[in-house]
N, C-alpha and C positions, 0 to 999 in steps of 0.2 A: 755194203753198208753205205748209205747216203749221208755224207757229211755236209750239212747245210749251215753256212755261216749265219750268224745273227746280225742283222743290219737294222737301221732305223727304217721307218715306213717311207721316208723320203729318199732313200737311196737304194741302189742295188749293190751286190757284192761280187764283182768279177774276181777271177782267181788271183789277179795281181793284188787286189785290195785285201783279200783274205791273207795272202802271204805277208803283206805289210803288217796286218793286225797281229798275226801269230808271232811275228818277229819283234813286236814292240817291246822294248825293255821295260822292266818293272821299276817303279819308283822306290827309292830307298826310304823306308819309314821305320820308326822305332817302337810303335805301339801295337803291332799286330803279331799274333802268334805265328810261329813258323818262319819269321823273317831272320835273315842272317846278321842283323845288327843286334847286339846284346848290351845290357846295362853295364856300364864301365865299372860298377862297384862289385861285380861278381868275382868270386875267388876263382883261381885257375881251374880247380877241380870242377866247379860249377860250370865254367865255360866249356870244359870238355864234355860234360853231360849234356849241356844245352846244344852243343854242336852235333852230338850224335842224334839229337832229336829233330834236327832240321830236315824235315821231309818235304818242304816246299819253300820257295823264296827266290830271291833275285839271282842266286847262283845257278839256277836251272834254266835250261833253254825254253822249256814249256812247263806250265803248272796246271794241273787238272784237279777240279773239284767234282766229286761224286755226291749227288744229293739224293735223299730219299725222305720219306715222312719222318722216321725216327732214328735213322742211322743205326739200325740194329741188325740188318741182314744183308740185303742186296748191295747197298753202298759199301758195306764193310768188305764183302767179298771182292767187289770191284777194286776198291782201294788196295787190298792185299795182292790181287792179281797184277795190278799195274806196278806196284813196288817190285814184285818178284820178276816179272817179265822184263821190265825196263832195266833192272840190274843184270839180268842174263844177257840182254842185248847191249849192255854198256851205254844206255841212253840216259842223257841228263834230263829227266822228266820228274818234276816234283808232283806230289799228290796229297790230297786230304779228302776227307769225307765228312758229311754233316747231315743233320736232320732238319728239314724245313720247319716242321712243327716244334721239334726239340729233341734232345738226346734222351735215350732211355738206358738200355743195356744191350750188349751184343748177344744175339740169340745163341743158345747152346748148340742148336742144330747147325748153324753156320760155322761155329768153331769146330765142330766134329767133322763136317764134310771137307772143310779146308785142310784140316789136319790129315785127312786121308790122302791128300795129294801133296803132303809135305810142306804146307804153308800154315804156320802157327799164328793165329789171330787171337789167342787167348788173352793177350795183354792189351788188345786194342780197346780204346775208349769210345763211348757213344757221345757225340758232341752236337751242339746246336749250331745251325747256320749263322745265327746272330753273333757268334763268337769269332767270325771270320770276316775279312775284308774282301769284297768281290774283286777289287782291283788287283789282288795278288794272283788272280787266275785268268789265263787266256782261254781255257777250255772248261766248260761246265756241262756235266752230264746228269740229267735227271734219270734215275734208275727205275722209277716206279710209275711213270706216267703222270707225275704230279707237277708237271710244268705249269699247269693252269693255276696252281697255287702261288706261283711267282708273279704276283701282281702288286700294284701300288708301290710301296717302298722296296719290295722284294724284286721288282721287275728288272732291276739293274743286273741281276744274275743272268737273265736271259739275253742281255745286251753285250755279253762278252764276245770275243772274236769268233768263237765256236760254241754253239749250244745245241745239244741233242737230247731227245727224250726217248730212252730205250724201252720204256713201258714193259718192264720185265714182270713176270708173275711173282706173286708174293708167297714164298715157300711156307712160312708158318700158317698161312690161311688155307692152304690147299694140300699140305702134306698128309698122307694117310697114316703116318706114324712110323714109317720105315725109313724116313729121310730120303726117299726116292726123288721127291720134288726139290729138296735142297740140292741134291746132286745134279739134277737136270739143269736147274737155274745156275748153279755154280759153273757148269761146263759151258752154258750159253754165254755167261759173262766173260769167261776166259777168251772165247772166240771174238767177242766184241772188243775186248781190251786189246787183243792182238791187232785187230783191224784199226783201232784208234791209234795205236802206236805206229803202225805202218803209215797211216796218214800223216801223223806228226813228223815222221822221219823224212817225208818227201821234200 
């Protein structure tokens, strides 16, 4: 897997610079979902619930955003694999996923095939990229080859310390009806997530 850092046109990214970028601490803000700062007026039980939902934020060593067109299949599986594998490895890596165009709903095929490998995504939500702050993430992965849609005001997502476009096939578009393509892409995503975590652990 070739991990290519995202740099401005006027600079190069030697390994030392990439290391600095990936180690850059996240700023503490109060208005972005997933942050570990919470409204002071929340009750204790609400605080417990919110704490359990902190899947990314400044408490993590790295934070990864998986992007896709509608956050309905590939990015959902990638999100779930990273949560699962990072927990197994005891790595402090936060994660979120979102749709560049907007959120819709998680595909039943994705829920089914992830359930087959013991990963439950039935409660996952399909969210829009516009609901997130790019500065919360030091690694951004486009799952669907849609990096070319990250232009104009969206280009900031490609300017994070690490940006990759995995260009994965779209299971709902090509599956013959037996979920075979969902399973193939699911397994491809697992390998890529493992390689990504290997890289972040270096």
